N, C-alpha and C positions, 0 to 999 in steps of 0.2 A: 586656776581662772577665778572665781567667786568662791568665798569661803564664807561659812554659816557657821556659829557657835555650837557647843554642844548641845544646849538644850532645845534643840529641836530633836534630839532623841528623847524618845519616850523611856520613864523610866527614873531611877533615883540618881542619874548624873547630874550635877549642879550647872548652872547658867554658865560659868566662866570655866570648868574644867578642862574642858577638851570641845574639838572643833570637827568640823564635817566638810569634806570634798563636796563641792557641786561640780556636776559635769553636766553640758550641755548637749542636747540627742537633737539633731534635725529631725522634722516630720516633713511628709511630703504635703503637707497643706496647713490652714490653721488649726491648731488643735485646741479643743476647748475641755474635755476632762479625760484625766485618765484613771486606770484601773488596773489593780495588781491580782493576778490570780489568787485563789488562797494558797496553792503551794510556792507561792512565789516566784515562778519559773516565768511568767509572761507578764508583760504589760501592754495593757489596750489601751490606745488611745483614739478618742473622737477625734475626726479632723473633716473640715470642710476643704473639698480638692475646686480646680480650676474645673471651669464651666457649668458649676451650678450642681456638682455630685458631690458625695460625702462618703464616710466608711469609717471603718475601724481600722486602725495600723497597729499592727502585733508585732510584740518585741521579745524577742525571749533574751532573759539575761542570762549572759554566759561569763560566769567569774566576773561579777559586777558591772559588765560591761550591757550594753542592750544593743543586739543587733535584729533589725529588721527581718522578717521572716515571711508573713504575709500579709497580705489586705484583703479586707472584708468590705466590698462595694455594699450600701445601702441605698444607692440610688440617688434620686434628686434630691430629699429633703435633706437639711442641714443637721446634721447628726450632732448632739449636745451632750447631755448627762446619759451617764451611763451605770448601769448596778449590775449584781450578779444576784438573782432572786435565791433567798436562802433556803437551804434544802434541796437546792435543786442545779441543773447544772443549764440552766436558759440566764441568757443575757436579757436586759432591757434597755432601750436605746429612745431617749426623745428626741424625735425625726422633725422637729417644726412643724410647718404646716400639714406633715403628714399623718402625724400622730406617734403613737407610740411603738418599736418595734420591737419585736422578741426573737432571738435567735439562737439557736444551740451554742455552747460554749466550745464544745470539741470540734464543730465543723468549722466555727468563727478561726479557731487557731490556723486553719488550715487555707483559711479564703474562700471556703467552699458552700457558706452557709445559705438557706433561704430562709428571708425574711418572712413573718406574718407581722404584718402590721394593723394596729387597732386603729380607727381614725377618732378624732378627739373633735372634730365639728370642722368649719368653715374657717379658714387662718386660724387657727389654734395657738400657733407658735409654742409647741410642745417642747418642753427644754428640759429641766432639771427633776430629778427623782427622788422618791424616797419609799422605803418598804416596811411593813411591820416585820419585827423580827423573827415571827412565824412562817413567812412569806406567803403569807394568806391574801392580804392585800397591799396595792400599791397605789402611790398618790403621785400625780403627775402636774407642774405646774405649767398650766398653757398660759403664756404670756398674754396673749392677746384675745384668746377666746372670750367672747362675751363682755369684752373689756378687761378681762381676767378673770380665771376661775381655776379652781383645782378639779381635776378629774379623780374620781374614787374608781379603781380597777378590780375586781375579786379575781383572783388567779385559781380558779377553777382546776383540779386536777382531776385525770382518769385514773383508771386502775394501772396504766403502762407509767404513770408519773408525770405525763406529758401536761402542758399548762394550757388550759384554755381560759384566756382571758376575755372580761366580760364587762363594760362600764356600766358602773351602776348610777353616776349622777356625778353633776358639776355642780361646784360648790363656788359660787360666786365671791371672787377677792379682787376687784376693781381698786384702781385702775392700773394695767400692767403688773404682773405677777412673774417675777423673773426666777424664784428660787422658793426652794422647800426644804424642811429638814423634819426628822422625827426624833423623838424621846430615845433613850436607849429602852425604854421599859415599852415601847411602843402604844402608849397612852394617849400621846399629843402628837400633832403636826402644825407645825410654825411654818408661818409661809408669810408674804408681805405683798403690798400693793404700794407700787412707787407715787401713786398721786392719790389723794381723796379729795372727795368735793368739799370745799369750804365750810356749807352748812354742816356734813355730816362730822367734820374735824372740830366744830365748835360744839359737840354734842360728847365726843371722845374723853376717855382719861388722857392726860398729857397737856388739856386746855390751860394755857396761860404759863407752861414749862417752855422756856425759851429755847431750849435743845429740843423739843420734840414738836412743836407748834410752830410751823414755819408760815408765812405767806410771801416770801419772796424768793424761792428755789429757784436757782439759777445754774445750770451746769456748764452751758457751752453757749457762746456769743453767735449770733445774736438770739439764741432762744428765750423766750419770754418768760418772765417769773412765772412759777406755778405754786401751789400748795404742798402742804406736807405730805408723805407717804402715811401708811398704817402697816401693822402688825396684827395678823388673825393667829389667833388661838383655835384649833380645830381638835374635838373629841374623836378620837380614833371609832370607839365602839358605837357613837351616835352616825359616825360616816359610814362603819359598816353596814350599820343596818338598813341604809339606804336602797331603793330599789327603782328600776328602771320607773315604774308609777309612781314614784315619790313627787311631788311638786318642789320647784324652788323656795318655798317658803318651808318646806321638809327641809331642804338640803340646808338653809340657813340656821337651823336650829342646831346642826352640829358646830356652828362656829359659838364657841363658851366665852371669848374674849375678843377685844379690839383695844387698842391704843395708837395714837398720833407717835411716829417715829420718825422723826426728823425729814430731810431733803433726801428725796428717792433711796429709801431703804431696797438693797439688792441680794444680798444673802444672811443666810441665819447659822447659827452653830449653837448648841445647848449642851452643857456639862453633862458629865456621865450620871451624875447624881439628879439631874433634873432640876437642880436649883438657879442655874444661871442661865438665862438668853442674852447671846449676844447679835448683833446685827452691823453690817457695813451701811452707813448711811452716806452713800457715794454723794452726795451733792454736799455733804457739809465736811467731807475730809475727816470722817469721824468713825468710832463703833461706839455703838449705843448698846449698855448692859442694863437688862433688866432683872429684877427677882420674877423668877419663871409662876413660882405660887402665886405671888401676890397678883399676878396678870387675873387672875380669876377672883381672887379672894379680898384682896384689898386694892383695888386696881388705882385709886391716886396714889399709891406709895410704891408703884412698882419699880419706877424707873429708878435705876441707880447712880449712874453716872455717863458722859461721853467723854471718850479717850480719843485723843487726835490720831490720826491715822500712821502717821509718819510719812505723808504721801500724799498724790493727786489721786481724787475719784479711787477709793477703795472699792474692791469687788470682792473678790475670794477672800474665805476667812476659815481659818482651821485652829482648833484647839490639839493640843497636845500635852505631854510631860504630866497624864494626870489631870489634866485642864489648868497648869500651874505655866502654861505657856502659850502664846498665841502667834499664829502667822497670818499675816496681812497681805493681800496682794493689793499695791496701790497701781490701778490701770492707767493712770492720765491719760485715758484713751479720748477725752474732746480736745486736747492741744497735740497728740500725735507725737508727742515725743516720748525718750523709753520711759519706763516706768521703775518700781522698785518693790520689793518684800521686806517688810518690817517685821521684827521680832520682838516680841513683849513678855515682859517677865510678870507673870500672874502670881505669883507666889503670895502675895498680898494683894487679894483684888481689889481692895479699895485705894492701892496705889499702884497701877501699873506702871510698869518700867521700859522703856524702848530700849533693849539692849542693843541690837544691830539693825542695819539697813544693808540690803543688798542690791546693786544695780541689777536691771532685768532689760530686756528688749521690750518691743512696744507691747503693748496691751498684756500686763500679766494676768490670768483670769480664774482659774481654778484651782485649788490645793487637795492633795488627797495623800492617802500614806499604804505602805505596803502591810502586808497581815499582823507581820510581828511589831510594826511600827518602828522599824530600824531606818527608813528610807521614806522620803516625802517627794511628791511629785508635784511640780507647779508648770502649767501650761502657759506659754507666753504666745498667745493668740497670732498678732498681727506680726510678730517676730519669728513665725513658726519653728517655736522653738518647744522642746521639753526640759525643764531643769529636775535633775535627780541629785537630791541631796542624800547623802551619807556620811555615817560615823568614819573618821578618818582612821586608818590601821597606826 
């Protein structure tokens, strides 16, 4: 039905050498994010179901075909981001205004788990998650809490290995914080605010750069024009040192860099070597590239380039093929039509090339991969579909 070129495959395969099959799997509600288990046997998809409920739909990979085997209810909060805490068998799920849910993987696979929910404040909008490689600290993008913040959660373990999460602090990242990611070495967290006040924008790096400092960001008519957004860089060690007694000023010290970031930045991806940060600027139909190190050391020269996203209102963003390729989910969410997925060749990062555009249903949203990188998963939120992209035999 839909075919994607083989540069979606992690590894040494060239961009035009081989194709991948794209299969469509229906979901029981609006899917937000997919997670493959470490053994590759199961794919877990967070979904919003009718009647205000949500949960995790569990699929078993049977000879390359996904078969639904269970549904793990998570109650009334909208299930969004999902990850497996490293060195544990515990899942963490962003549960919108309920906070962050923690559920055991083995019971989730059977649909029998009882969630432990850690609140993040009133109407927090807890969404996407990032975790340190050692599994000691979790960061949650609270899209609306205090106007937007990053929750810092310590994942304490008891002698039996059970997790006892504790919220240490909230780092303000206004206004509207829809995404978060962490560097591979676990030293930096990157997040965004969709809107920054004009006075603050005028003091940030990026002032005067037309791709970064914007005064008339409009995404949906008759929405009024807004100023640009911002990218934040958080020092993980400083964030982990915060406690319940820390003041908001203490928390702000964990933010080591900020920059203007175009119209409505919503997702982030950082290369494995930590050198380059990419953001989807939804209101600009663009992907912005920054020198991640210069965001801290040479801020006026950190911006590298703006890349047309190949569609409308880009949201999901994923790097693969050792950082030589990029997949962008163009949601087209404001006109309610079908979206697309755009594949870029980043072999020469200074000259990105759009290699293929794949039509999708309504609102393609987030992208993830299997542990071995041979399969990519793209959630199509309004279309109630999961796209599964695999190498052709």
